[in-house]
N, C-alpha and C positions, 0 to 999 in steps of 0.2 A: 503494500500498498504506501503508496506516494504520496505525502503531506507537503503542500504548499506553504510555503511559508513566506508570509509578504512584511518585509522588515521596511518599519515605518519613517519614513524620510522628513527631514527637517527643511526648510524653504531656506534658501541659502541668504536672505535678508535675517533671517533668524539667525543662523549660524555664524553671521559675520557679528552680529550685536553680540555672543554671548561670548566670542573671541574678543573682540575688544573691551569687555569687560573684566575677563577673565585675566586678560593681560594687565590691566589696568590695577585691578583687584591685586595680582601677585607684586607688583610694582609698590604699592602702597603697605601691602604686607613685609616685602623685603627692607624696604626704608624705616617701618615702624620698628620690628625685631635689630637691623643694623644698628640706631642709636641708643636704643633700647641697652644693646650687649654693651657697647662703645661707647656710650655718653662718660661713665666715670675715668673709666681710663684713658679720653681724651679731655677732660677739663682738667683731670691730677696732671698729664704730658704737658698739658698746656699753662698751668700753673705755675709748672716744674721750670720750664723755659724763661717765661715772664721773668717769674721771681731770681733766678740767676742773672739774667739781664739786667735787673733791679739791684742787683748788690752789687755789680763789676759797676753800673753808672754812677751808684750815690758813693760806693768808697773814692773813683775819681774824684768825684766832685768835692769830696772833706777833707780828700789828702792835703798835708802840712797846712789846712787851715786854721784860725786862729779860735783858741779856745772858746774866747770870750764872745765871741759869735753864738756859740749853743747859749750861753750862759746868759745871754742879755737879750737873747731872741729878736736882735734888731734888723740882720743885716739880710742882702736880695738871695743868698745862699739858705737861709733858712726857709725864704720864701720860696725857692724853688722846692725844695724838702716839703714842704706844706702842700704845694702843688700835685709832687708825684705820691703823696699820700692819700690825696683825695681822689684824686687820676685813678690809680690804681685800688683803692679799697684798703690799702695796706699800713701799717706803725712803723716808725722810722724813731729806733729807739740808739743812745750815744752813751756806752757805761766805759768808768773808769774800772780799773781793777779794786776788788774788794776789797777795804778793811779790815783787815780780823784782827778781835782786841778778845783777848784771854781777863777771863773774869769769872773765879772763883770753880776752875778747872773747867768751863765753858768757853768756846768759841762762838764769838760774836761776831755779827758782819753788820759794818755799819754802810747806810743808803749811797750807792757810787752812780745814781744816774744822773747823767750830765744835761741831755736832751730827749725830749721826744714828741712826735708829730698831736694835733691833736685829734684828727679822726684816725679809725681804725685799731686795729689792734685785740687782742684775745684777751689782755690784762691790762689796764692802766699800769703798771709796776708792776718787773718781776724780781723776785724777791732775791735777796743778796746771795742767799745759799745757791738757788738757782743759776744765779749768773757765776759764782764760781764753780760751779759744777762744770756749766758751760764752758768758762775760760780752762779749766784743768782737763777735760778731755779733749778740747782742740788741740788743745798744747802739744798732749800725750800723741796725736795722732799728724800733727805738725802739718796740718790745715791752714791754711791762711782765709781760704772761702771756704764755707762748710754747710749744711743743714746740720740743724738744731732741731730734732723732734721730741714734741713736748707732750707724754698722755697727763688724760686729767682724769683724777680716779679716786673722788671727785675733784681734788684740788693737786695744783702743777706739785711734782714730787722731785728731788734733784736724782732718784735713783733710777727714773725713769726715761732720761734723758739718752737721746741717739745721736749719736756723729755721722754723719753723712756729706763726703766730698760734692759738691757742686762739681767738679771735673770728671765723675761718671757718667759716662753712657746715659741719656737721655731713656733707653729701655728698662736699664738698671736701676736707677732711681725709679721711675714707673712701678716697676717689681715689689720693688723695696717698698716705697711706699704707700704701695694698694691697697695696704689695709688698715691706713690711718683716716682719720676723721676730723684729727685735730689742725691744731694750726702748724702750718712748718715754716718754721723760723729760720731764714736765709742769712749767715753770720758772716763776718770778714773783722780781721786785724786792723786796724788802720793807725796813724802818727801823725799828732798837728804840729803843731808850730813849738807847741813848749815841749817837744822830745818822748812825751810818752807814749806808747800804746795804748787804744782804747780799744773797745768793743762795738761794734758797730752791729744793731739786730733791724731785721726786716721781717716783719712779723706778717703773713702772707697764708689767709685761710684758706683751707679746703672742705669748712664742714657745709657749705652750699652745696656739694654736690647732689646729696640726694631732692631737695627742694628743685635744684634747677633740673634735678629728670622728672619729677613730678609734674614743676611746669610743661616740661617740653611733649609728656606725653600727651597731658591735654590739649597742646596745642596741637598735638599731631593728632590725635582724634577728632578734633573739626578741621583739621584739613584733610585727613584719610575721607570725612563724611562729606565735605565740599567736595573732592575730589572723585569719588564716585557718583555722587549727581552729575557732575559734567560730564562725567564718562557716560553716564546712561544717555543725556541728552547727544553724544557727539557721537556714541556708538548707535542710537537709533538713525539719526543726521545721515551718515557715512554708510550704514548697511540698505537704507533706502537708495541712496544715491547711484550706491554702486550694483543694486539687486534690480532698480529701474527698469533700465533696459532691457537688463537680460530676461524679464519679467513680460515688457514688451516681444521680443523675439519671442519668446515659449509658446505667447497667443497668436503669434502670425505663425508660427510653426504649425501649428493645432490645425490653422487651416490651410495650411500647405499639403498637412498627411490626409486630408479631407480630400485632396484633387483640387481645391483651389489655385493654382498657378500662376491666378494676377495679382496677387497679394506683392507686396514690396517690404521688405524689411528695415523698418526706419529705426530712429531713437539716436538721441545724442549722450556720449560719454567720452569714455575713456578711448587712448587709442586703438586696444584690441577690440572693444566690441563694434568700434565703428570700421575693421579691418573685416572683423567677423560677419557684420552688415550687408558690406562688399560680398565677400567671400558668398555666400545664402543668398545674394541678390544674382550674383552668377550664378549659382548652382541652378536658382529656379527657372531663370533665364534658360538655360543647358535644357532642363524638364520640361522647358513650356513648347522649345524647338522638339527636344526628342517626340513630345507627345503629339506634335503638328505633325512629324517625318513620319512616326507611328502609324496614324489616322490615315497618310496618304498611302504608306505602305499596302495597309489592309485594303482599301479602296483600288491600290494599282492590283494587288496580288490576288483581290475575287474578280476583277477585270481579267485579267488573264487565265485564271482558273476557268469561270463563268464560260468564257468565249471559246475557248477550245472543246470544253464540255460541252457545251453548245451543239460547236460545228461535228465532231463526234457523231453525237447522239442523231442528230440531223440526219449525216452521210449514213449511218448505221440503220435506220430507220429507210431510208430509202433506198438503198440497197436491199433489203428485207422487203419491203411492200411491190419493190419497181426491177422483176429481174434483170431486166435491160441495163439498170446501172450499178448492174456490180460487174465493174471492170476495174484494169490498173489505177486509173488514175484517180477515181475515188479512193480507193485500197490507198492510194499516196497521198492523198488528203489526210485521209484519218493516220497515216503513220506520221505525218508531218506533226500533227496535231498532238499525240501521245508524245512525239519527241519535244514538242513545247512543255509539255504538263513536264516529263521527266525533266528538264533544266530547271523548270522553275522546284520542283521539289528537291533535288540535289544542292541548288543552291541555298535554301534554308536547311538542309541538312548540314550542309560544310558551314553556314555562318554559326548555325547552333551548336555546332562542334568547337569552333572558333571561339565561343564566347564562354563556354564551359573550359575551354581547357582540354581539353578530352582527345583532339586532334592528334594523329601519329605519324610522325613523320619517319620512313625508308631511306636516309642520304645512303647515295652509291654515285662510284664514279662513271660517268658516260660524255658519251661529247653532244653536248649543248648546240654544238654548230649542226653535224646530223640531226639534229629535233629540228631545227629551224627551217630546216630544207623540207624535211617531211611535212611538216605543220601549213607550208606555204604551199606547196604542192596538192594538200588536199583542198586547202579554199580553193585553189584554181581549178579544181574541178569539178566541182558543186555547180551547178547549172543555174545556180540563184544569185553565182557570184562571177557568172560570166564577164558582167560590164564594169567588174573592178580590175582594175590595174595594181597585183600584188606585185612589188618589186624587195627583193633582199639584197641588202650587202654586206659581206663577209669578205676577211683576207685572209684569214687562217680559219683552221679546224682548232680549236681549245678545246679541253676536258674542266668538267666543276664538278663538287661532289655535294649533290643534294636530293632531296626526294624527285626524280622524274617526273613524276603522274603529276604533283603538286604542280612545280615548276611549268611545266606544259600545260594547267591549267589557268595559273597566273598569264599565260603568252596567249592563250586562248580568250581571255578576256579581256587584252591589251585590244588585240585583233577584230574582237565582235564589236567592240565599244568603239573603234576607228570607225566598220563598217557602217554603228546606226549612225555617226554624226559627219561624217564625212560630207554630206550634201551633196552639190551636183561635182565635184569634182571626181570622186570613184576612183582616186591614189591613195594607194596606202605602200608608205615606205617600213620593211622591218633593217634595223640595222644592226650589228655586231663591232662593235668596238674594243678593241685591248690597247692596254697603256697601264705600265708598271703594274705588270702581275694582277691586273684585275681584268673582268670584261664587262661591259654595257651593253644589255640587250635593248633596244629602244624601239618602239613605234611608233610611228607618225602620220596623221592623218590632215588634210588639208581642208579639214569642213568648217563650220562656223566657230570652232574654239569656246573659250571658259571665260568668264569674265573673271576679272580678279578676285573681286567678291565673292568667289562662289569653290575660288580655288580651293580654300581651308577645308570644305565641306565635303567634296566630292567622295573625301571616302570614309565617310560616315555610311551608317548598315544602311540608311534608309532615306538618303538622300538621293533626287532625281533631277538632272538638268532639266529634263523635257517635263515640265510644269503639267505640261495640256495633257503626255499620255497618250500619245499616238499610238494606232496599233501596229505603223510602219516601224516602229522604235520597239526593239526586241529587248526581252530582260524584262527583270525583277526590281531591278536598282541594289541589286545585291553584291554584285561581280567585282565591284571595285575595295568593296567591305571586306569582300572575303581574299581578294590580292592580296591587301593592308595584310590581314592575318597571317596568310602563307609567308609572306619574306619578313614580319616582323618574327616568326618562329625560326624564320631561318637564320636571322640577324644581317639581312642584307638591308642595304641603302635603297630606296625607292625616290619617286619623286614623278612633279609634272611640271609642263613648262606649255604654256599657251598664249594666244594671242587673239583676241576677238576678229572673226572675219579670216584668219589666218592660217588654222587649224591649232595640235594640240601635239604634244610629243609627250609618251608616258614610258616612263624608263624604271630600269633597276640596277645594280650592278652585284658581283659576287666575286671573288677570288679565284684565280686559277690554277689547277693541279697540272701539275708536269709529268 
């Protein structure tokens, strides 16, 4: 049992719509995932790079400056530092080495803050113990410029200070600082005009990472919604624009499939659609021509079949009813009409084999010159051809490899065609020309000729120059189509040359075998 499964199909418009929508959705999702996954790392990396740049910039600015500038807070330099602090949202501190005082077996540290900016900073003031710990650990590592990472649990503690070099690669620093959510203090030892070494601290926080991520998540959500809405609108417009001309073509093709060959494929669109419309219009023009020629063929074949059958029936009945009419002359008429029918039927069978590509070739080596001589002699012997002058021109006898009977059929068709359209000239030339190991066989008449615009159609299976289909012109209109098929099966060159009023030359060319 065979089950017929019909696959549900979706129109091109909806396929385009969902394809564009899916593409936009994937882009938005990738964008969101990318931002969420890498935002924190990117933020920290950017903070690290910028903080490093600032510590170098500030260190160079205050190096060898007067200590009084920071104490009195009146110089242009201080104003510039305040601007940097405000723009970068970072606090700038300057510390002297903490003064250690011993009291009752305890270490006490004096306040060593020299200068701080007004804005920014994790702490308004670092404890002297922390400053001392930073100082001690930095001197131990011998870093001139460094990061001091201070964890707050819940208050800053000197035993939680980590020192990292700003000279480390950015990837290493980002990795080392990836778990820090507190301030990054970038520090530098600088010498002022009094000759003392001071500790410069630039406090840059990384705590806002989570809030920044949350803000961007919200922004990206709104962006994603807007992108999806615009994508839907654009997808609808694009899918309609692309599919509309195709839909128009589809409707026109349905009419053509019903046998309406008067339709015209129209539709404005992109280049491919225009080219396809043109191709389909050319196709329908060919179908229209083929249909016209088919109708003409049916009319011609019907006429050619009906006429000899009528004559055969008429003469047979006459010979049956009138014993005196049973004579060789009437019998010959019946034989001639039977032969006419036989030619027509054979032509149609040959054409059918050529069209279905079932024709069989039996190539062999033979003398085509001898065949030409024999064919011309046969035509000269026919009583009905006595008024024609057949001229055979050749300079040597040549051999070829081909299907002898099929090539003879080609030559017969050329000569018959010349007889039918020779007009009053009654002169036919058969020429054999040998050149460069090739032989060209041509048949020339001096008849009416063929119009230039008709030359490309004469090889068509249904085409017939004699539109009036006069009885004097024999044939079904299939001969040249059969010739074309035979020669193409042999891969032989062929063609026609004609001038209206001067006659035509039909020829084919093939290699010589020595």
